[in-house]
N, C-alpha and C positions, 0 to 999 in steps of 0.2 A: 484566623487564616483566611485571606481574601482570595476567592477563586472567581475568575471571570471566563475561563474557558477549560473544558474537559476534552481531551482528544484521545481516541483509542485506536489501536490496530484492530483488524477484523479476525482473519482466521488464526487461531491458537491463542486468541486473547479475548475479544468481545464475543465471539461466536463460540458455540459448544462443538463437540466433535462431529455433529451432524450439520454443522454450518447454520445453525439456528439460534434464536434469542427469544426471550420472553417479551413479546410485543406489548402485552397489556401492562406489564411491569415497566417497560420503557415509557409507555404513554403517560403513566402516572409521574414517572421521574421528570419527563420533560415539561409537565406543568409546574413542577417545583423549580426547574432550572429557569424557566421563562419568568416566573415571579421574582426571582433572585438576580435576574440579569446575567445568567451564566450561559455561554455558548455551548453547543455539543458539536464535536466534529469527529468524523471517522477518517482514519488515513490508512490506505491500502494500497497494494501493488494492483489491484483490481481497476478496471475502468471505471469512470464515473457512472456510466450506463448500467453497469453491474451493481454498483453501489446503490443506485437509486431503485433498482428492482428489490434489493434486499430490504431498503427502508421506503418501499412504495407508499406506505400509510404516513409517512413522516417527512415527506421530501422538503417541505418548506421549514422544517424545524432543525434539519441536520445540514451541517457544512460538510462538504465532500472534498477530501484531499485524495485524488485518484492517481494511478500510475506512478506510485511511490514518490508523490509529492509534486509531479511535473505540471499538474492542473488542479486548481482550487476553484470550487463552484459552490454558490450559495443562492437559494431560491432562484435557481435557473439562470443565474448571472455569473459568467467567468470572471473571477477576480485575479487570476494569475495563471499563466501557462508558459512552458518552455518546450519548443519543438527541436528535434534532432535533424541536423542538415542531411539532406538526401545523399550526398557523397560518402558521409559519414556512415550512415546506417548500412549502406551497401558494402562498404569496405569491411565492416564488422561481420556481416553476413557471409561474406566471402572467406573471411579468416576463420570463422567457425566451421564452415563447410569443408574447408582445406585442412582442419586440424586433425589430430590422432584420436580425438575423443569419440566414444560410442554416441549413437543417436544424433550425430551433427546435422541431420536434416530436420530435426524437431525444434524448428524456429518459428516465431511469429512476430509480426510487427503490430504495434498497438497504435492506432491513428485516431483521428477525429471522428471518422465516419464508422469505424469498426476495426476489428483485428483481421490480419491477413496471414494465411499460413498456405503451404505448398500442396498442390493437387496430388503430388506424389507420397504425401504422408498417409498413414493408415487412419482408419475410423476412430480408433481408440483415442489417439491424441486430439482429434477434432472435437470428439465428445468431451474430453477433459477440458479443452479450451472454451467450450460453449458455457461451462459453469461460471467462468470468469468473464467472458466476452460474449454477451448475448447475440451481437451482431458480428458474425464470422464469415469472412470471404475467402474463398478458395482460388489461388492464382497458380499459373504455371511457373511464373518466376517473379521475384520481388521487384524486378526493374519495371514491370508493368503497373506497379501500384501508383495510383494518382491519389495521394491523400497527404495530410501533414501528419508526421509521426512523432509520438511521444517518446517511445522506448522499443527496445527489442527484448523479447522473451525467449529463453531457450530451456529446454529439458535435457539433463544428461543422466547417465547412470548415477544411482545414489552414491556409489563409492568414488565417483569422478567429479560430483557437482561442486565440491569446495576448490579442488585443484583447477577446474575449469574457470571458476569465478577468479581466482587469483591470476590465472594465465591471461584472461581477457583484459584485466585491470591494467596488467603490465604491458601487455602487447599493443593496445590502442591508446594513444594519447587523447586525453581530453574527456575520457569516460571512466565510469566505475562500474564494476558488476557486483551485484548484491544477491546473495541467496536469500529467498523469501520463504523457505520451508520446503519440505518434500524433496523433489529432485529439480526444483525450478531455480532459475536465477533470471534477474533483470538487469539489463545493460542500459544505463542512463547517462546523461551529461554529468561530469565530475562535480559541478557545482549545484547539482540538483539532487535533492532527497526529501524525505518526509520532514526533516528538521527545517530545511530551507523553505519549503512550501508553508510550514507551520510559522515560520518567522514572517513571511511575507503577509500571511492572514493576520498576524498580530498587529503589525505595522498598520494594516488597513482598518483594523478594529480599535486601535489605540489601546492595546492590551500589552502589559509588560510580561517578560517571561516567568518572572516570579509569580504571576498570577495564573500560570498554566499548570495543570496536572495531566500527564501523559501516561498512557499504558502501552506496553509492547512486549513481545516475546522473542523476536528473531533479529537477525544482523541488520536487516533493512529498517528496523525501528531505532537503531542506536543514535542516530543524530537528532531524531525527535525527543528522545529521552534526555539526551544531554542538553538540549535546548530548554526543556520545560524546567520550571522551578522545583516541581516534584515529579520523580520518575517511579512508576510502579510497574512491577513484573509479576506474572503468574508463575506458580510454582514449576509449571512445565517449561518455561523459558530456557533458552540455551544458557549456558553457565556464564559466558561473557555479558550477556544482558543482565543477568541478575546480580553480577558484580557491580555494575553502575547504577542499579536501582536504589532508590531510598527506602523502598520497601518491597518485600515479596509476599504475595498473597496466594490463596489457595489456586489449585489448577482451574484453568479456564473453563473446563467442562462442569464446574460446581456453580457457575454463575457468579464467581467471585468478583469479576469486574463491576457488574451492575450493583452488586452488593456494597462494594467500596464506593461506587459513585454515590449511592443513597446516603451513605455515611458522611461523605464530603459535603454534600448539598445540605444535609441537615445541620452540619456544623458551621457552614459558611455564614459570614456576616451578611 
């Protein structure tokens, strides 16, 4: 089996329940991948800045697909990015705030300079966002934001998040809304996702889809898993993701992704 790229989702997949991983184990693994000419990429709804903080000791060895595939960066160089038009994201914000759903003001914009949330939102939401967006700005309204925006994020009550996701995708032309776990969803351009970002990366690196192994657990991982030659899901993945996976491994909290990566690298030509 020829492998040239391993790509993995973060939360619920590569990271354990405490959002951590074994850094020394990864260090040894990256020595092996480098020797065998295998790239390692992480694909997440998180910002690239957040991903860099998680992998602060490995920044030049990891390819970052942030914002659900809307931006790809490697060794400090942007390889691909897609921005959302200002009129479009302001229209989406207005639709969410005018909707019948709970928590309709729990919205944030994710941009090049950082993330933006409203000053009217409570501290708990801001604390939650800081985990994924280290640079967080508070604004009185989103029209005042002067930045290029990748995507919109929103939190809904757990029992409403799926319906809200479906409603937004149908309500707004040109975008798709993806649940990324917990009570969160991301609204991105309809032609942009982790699979699209991964495909652009492979074109740049000269890698075929058949030479890619991808790991994921949630709905926003679907296109990445469908693109990859081999799709792997942890046991905790949602049922729809496990159905399209070529193999289901142990729960993410056991370090199963790292273990499977080690096996892949050892077996690779």
